[in-house]
N, C-alpha and C positions, 0 to 999 in steps of 0.2 A: 500858123501857130502850131508848134509841135507839142505833143503830149509831154508832160513832165517825165523825167527819167524814172522816177519812182513808180509811175503808172506802168510804163512799158516793162520795167524790171519785174514788177509784181505780176503782171499778166503773163510774162514768160514763165514765171514760177507757177502760176495758177494752172496753166494748161499742161504742165508736166508733173503732176502730183500723185499718180496712182501708186507708185512704190511706197510712199509714206502711208497712203490710205490702207495698204495691206498690213503694215505694221500696226496702224491704229486699230484695225479690226481685231488684231490679236491681243491688244492691251486692255480692252474693256468689252463688256458684253452688252452692247446695244446694237441698234439696227444699222445696216449698210447705208440706209438713207441718212441717218444722223451723222455717220462718219463722213459722208460726202459733204455735209454741211460744214463740219468743223475744218476739214482740210481745205475746202475752198475759202472759207472765211479767213482762216489764219494766213493762208498764202497771200491773199489779197492785201491783208493789213501789214505786210512786211514793208512798210514805207518809212522805215527808220524808227518805228516805235511799236512796241508790243501792245497787245490787248491787255488792259489793266483790270477792268471790271465789266461785268455784263448784268443785265436785268432782262429776263426772258420769260415768255410763256410758250408752252408747247401743248399740242393736242394730238390725240390719236383718233382720227375720224374714220378712215377707211380701214376696216378690219382685214382687208386683203393685203395690206401693207404692214410691215413691221413698225412698231411705234418708235418715236413720234413721226407723224407725217406732215406736221405743221410746226414751224418754229418762227416766232417773231422776237427779235432781240434788239435792245438798245445796248450800245457798248461805248466805252471810253478808252482811248489809248493812253499810254503813259505820258505822252506829250500834251495831253489835254483835248485832242481832237475827239469829237463825238461822231457817232454814226448809227445806222440802223441796218439790220439784216432781216430779210423776209424769205422764208423757204416754205412754199405751199405746194405739195405734190398731189394732194387728193382732190383738187378742183378740176373743173372742165378746162380751165385755162391756168395750168401750173405756173408758178412764179418763183424765180430765184433772183434776188436783187440785193445789191450792196450799195450803200451810200456813205461816204465819209465827207464831213464838212470841216474845213479848216479856215484859217485866216487868209489864205491866198487862193481859195477857191473850193470847188466841190468836185468830187469824182463819184460818178454813179456807174455801176456795172450791172448789166442785166443779161442773163442768159437768153439767147434767142437764135434766130435763123436769118441769114442774109445770103442771097443768091443760091439758095438750096443747101447751104452749109451751116452746120450747128457751130455755135461759138459764143463769144461775149461781145455785146455792144457796149462801148465805153463812151460816156459823155463827160467831158471835162469842161467846167465853167470856171474861168479865172475870176480874179477879184474885180475886174472891170465888166463882168457880165458876158464876155465873149465865150461862145460855146463851140467846142469841137467834138465831132462824133467820129469814132473809129471802130471798126469791127475786126475782132481777132478770132479767126476760125480755130477750132480745136486742132491740135497737131497730133493727137492720138498717142497710142502706145508706142508707135515706131520711134518717135523722138526720145521717149523715156528709155527704151531699150538701147538706142544708140549711146545715150549718155552713160547708162549702166555698163555696157560692154566697153566703152572707152575707158571708164575708170578701172575696170578689171585689167584690160590690156596695159594701161599705163602703170598700174600697180605691179604687174609682172615684170615690166621693163625696169622700173625704178621703184624700189621698195619704199621710197620716201614720198611717193605720190599721194596727194590728198584728194579724196573724192569731193565732188561738189557739195558744199555745205547744205544745200537744200535737200540732199539725199540722206542726211544723217538721222540717226535714231532720236537725237535731241529734237530735231524739227518735228518728227512724228509724235513725240511726247508733248510738244507744244500744241500740236493740233488736237490731241486728246484732251489736254487741259482746258482748251477753249470750249470744247463740247461738254465736258464734265461740268464746267461752270454754268453753261446754259441750262443743262438739265437740272442741276442743283437749284438754280434760281427758279426755274419753273416749279419744282417740287415745293419751294418756299413761297408760292404765289407771287413770283416776280421780284422777290427781294434782291437787292444788289449783292453780287458775289464776286469776290476777288479771284482772278485767274492765277493758278499756281505758276510759279516761275521755274525755269530750268536753265 
């Protein structure tokens, strides 16, 4: 059983997102931790449907970290799929977990370590209850830089070259919109907040 294409596409986007996180840090004044949350969450959810609404709570527990250091969020995609996101960095066992439930199955992604490598463990359970586990190690900044340099070289050769869409400023703005909605919801004691569209 192969993972659905949207999962592998989303994961390849997930592990190559630092350029957009840099943009996101410049667009709003919140913590590095929180921007990692938004960029990872939004890239994961690029499964053919954008995040429509969120309901979140966040806390600042460890004063050595910038706020917030804990976020728990329920979200709904435009296509109706629901999911949860948990980000807890102040505990003795930090947790970053995404789960999306749909009519054809469930995808759960958890940050972890396998064979000494950091990355994401993906569990896909189809509608028949069959489960497949795959581990995707982080590819790091090298792959991001390769894609960036490739776009620059191609743009010099051909003025009509279009960079990868996942490297665009619009994608960075979408990341920030998800985070802002999470923080706004938390400030409103978990009230549902619509995510801005770009």
